[in-house]
C-alpha positions in Angstrom: -193.5 -47.2 12.2 -194.3 -50.6 13.7 -197.1 -52.6 12.1 -197.2 -50.6 8.8 -196.3 -52.4 5.6 -195.0 -50.3 2.8 -195.3 -51.4 -0.8 -192.3 -50.7 -3.2 -193.0 -47.8 -5.5 -193.1 -49.9 -8.7 -195.7 -52.2 -7.3 -197.8 -49.3 -6.1 -197.6 -47.7 -9.6 -198.6 -50.9 -11.3 -201.5 -51.4 -8.8 -202.7 -47.8 -9.6 -202.6 -48.5 -13.3 -204.5 -51.7 -13.0 -207.2 -50.1 -10.9 -207.6 -47.3 -13.4 -208.2 -49.6 -16.4 -211.9 -49.8 -15.7 -212.4 -46.1 -15.4 -213.2 -45.6 -19.0 -215.9 -48.3 -19.1 -219.6 -47.5 -18.5 -220.6 -48.3 -14.9 -223.9 -49.6 -16.1 -222.5 -51.6 -19.0 -222.1 -51.4 -22.8 -225.9 -51.5 -23.3 -226.8 -48.6 -21.0 -228.4 -45.3 -21.8 -228.2 -42.7 -19.0 -230.6 -39.8 -18.8 -230.1 -36.3 -17.4 -232.9 -33.6 -17.3 -232.4 -30.1 -15.9 -235.6 -28.2 -15.7 -234.8 -24.5 -15.0 -238.0 -22.6 -14.1 -238.1 -19.0 -15.3 -240.8 -16.4 -15.6 -240.8 -17.1 -19.4 -241.2 -20.9 -19.1 -239.1 -23.9 -18.3 -235.7 -24.2 -20.0 -235.0 -27.9 -20.4 -231.5 -29.4 -20.8 -232.0 -33.1 -21.7 -229.0 -35.2 -22.2 -228.6 -38.9 -23.1 -225.3 -40.7 -22.7 -225.4 -43.8 -25.0 -223.0 -46.6 -24.3 -221.3 -48.5 -27.1 -224.2 -50.8 -28.2 -227.0 -48.1 -28.3 -224.5 -45.7 -30.1 -223.8 -48.5 -32.7 -227.5 -49.1 -33.2 -228.3 -45.4 -33.5 -225.5 -44.7 -36.0 -226.5 -47.8 -38.0 -230.2 -46.5 -38.1 -228.9 -43.1 -39.3 -226.7 -44.8 -42.0 -223.7 -43.0 -40.5 -220.5 -43.8 -38.6 -218.1 -42.1 -36.3 -216.2 -40.6 -39.3 -219.3 -39.0 -40.8 -219.2 -35.3 -41.3 -220.3 -33.3 -38.2 -223.0 -31.6 -40.3 -224.6 -35.0 -41.1 -224.4 -36.1 -37.4 -226.0 -32.8 -36.4 -228.8 -33.2 -39.0 -229.7 -36.7 -37.9 -229.4 -35.9 -34.2 -231.7 -32.9 -34.6 -234.4 -35.1 -36.1 -233.8 -37.8 -33.4 -233.9 -35.1 -30.7 -237.4 -34.1 -31.7 -238.5 -37.8 -31.4 -236.9 -38.1 -28.0 -238.6 -34.8 -26.9 -242.0 -36.2 -28.0 -241.5 -39.1 -25.6 -241.2 -36.8 -22.6 -244.6 -36.6 -21.1 -245.3 -33.3 -19.3 -248.4 -31.8 -18.0 -249.1 -28.4 -16.3 -252.4 -27.8 -14.5 -253.6 -31.2 -15.9 -253.0 -30.2 -19.5 -250.3 -31.7 -21.8 -247.4 -29.4 -22.6 -244.6 -30.0 -25.2 -241.0 -29.3 -25.2 -240.0 -27.1 -28.2 -236.6 -28.0 -29.7 -234.1 -25.2 -29.6 -230.7 -26.7 -30.2 -228.4 -29.6 -29.5 -224.8 -30.8 -29.3 -223.7 -34.3 -30.2 -220.3 -35.6 -29.2 -218.8 -39.0 -30.1 -215.9 -40.4 -28.1 -214.0 -43.7 -28.0 -215.6 -46.4 -25.9 -214.6 -50.0 -25.2 -213.6 -52.3 -28.0 -212.8 -49.4 -30.3 -216.6 -48.6 -30.5 -217.8 -45.0 -30.2 -220.1 -43.7 -27.4 -222.4 -40.7 -27.9 -223.6 -37.9 -25.7 -226.4 -35.9 -27.1 -227.4 -32.7 -25.2 -230.7 -31.1 -26.2 -231.9 -27.6 -25.3 -235.7 -27.1 -25.4 -238.3 -24.7 -24.0 -241.5 -25.6 -22.3 -244.2 -23.0 -22.0 -246.7 -24.1 -19.4 -249.7 -21.8 -18.9 -249.9 -22.4 -15.1 -250.0 -25.1 -12.5 -247.8 -27.8 -11.3 -245.5 -29.3 -13.9 -245.2 -33.1 -14.0 -242.5 -34.8 -16.0 -242.0 -38.4 -17.2 -239.2 -39.7 -19.5 -240.4 -42.4 -21.8 -237.1 -42.9 -23.8 -235.3 -46.2 -23.6 -237.4 -47.6 -20.8 -235.9 -51.1 -21.0 -232.2 -49.9 -20.9 -230.1 -49.8 -17.8 -228.6 -46.5 -16.9 -228.8 -43.7 -14.4 -231.6 -41.2 -14.5 -231.2 -37.8 -12.9 -233.7 -35.0 -12.8 -232.7 -31.6 -11.5 -235.2 -28.8 -10.9 -234.0 -25.3 -10.2 -235.3 -21.8 -10.2 -234.0 -19.3 -12.7 -233.8 -15.5 -12.2 -237.2 -14.1 -11.1 -238.8 -17.5 -10.4 -239.4 -19.4 -7.1 -240.1 -23.1 -6.5 -242.6 -24.4 -4.0 -242.6 -28.0 -3.0 -246.2 -29.3 -3.0 -245.6 -33.1 -2.7 -243.0 -35.7 -2.8 -241.5 -36.9 -6.1 -242.2 -40.5 -7.1 -240.5 -42.8 -9.5 
């Protein structure tokens, strides 16, 4: 094929390996905290899955605050994370029909993994239930407002529920 330059296989493999080195790093940096909220509307209330992905520095700070490290027993990590989850849930501002509603803690899962510089990163996924009486539900996440990181909110209808768009979402 005229005009096509082919790279020897060894160079191509080395190029691929070099490009993949950054894949394990946090796209927002080692100081970031990324937020995910899935609000699943059901006839019985709103099921909330709230997850925080903490990069190396916020994970280090949190473990230090808990007086734990990555080798701490899972039961201790779960105990401290459960208490922390309740605090994080209290910083979610939700109203329904103009009245404040709270997310009731149900369960959580904490996972530590290896991050950059041999420091751990944490993912904490919290399951909670919100019981609004009626009306439009508004949601605001007040956790880690000064940290970079992605923020994703997903709203979906569970079995027996329907969603109706009333206005546009704002940030």
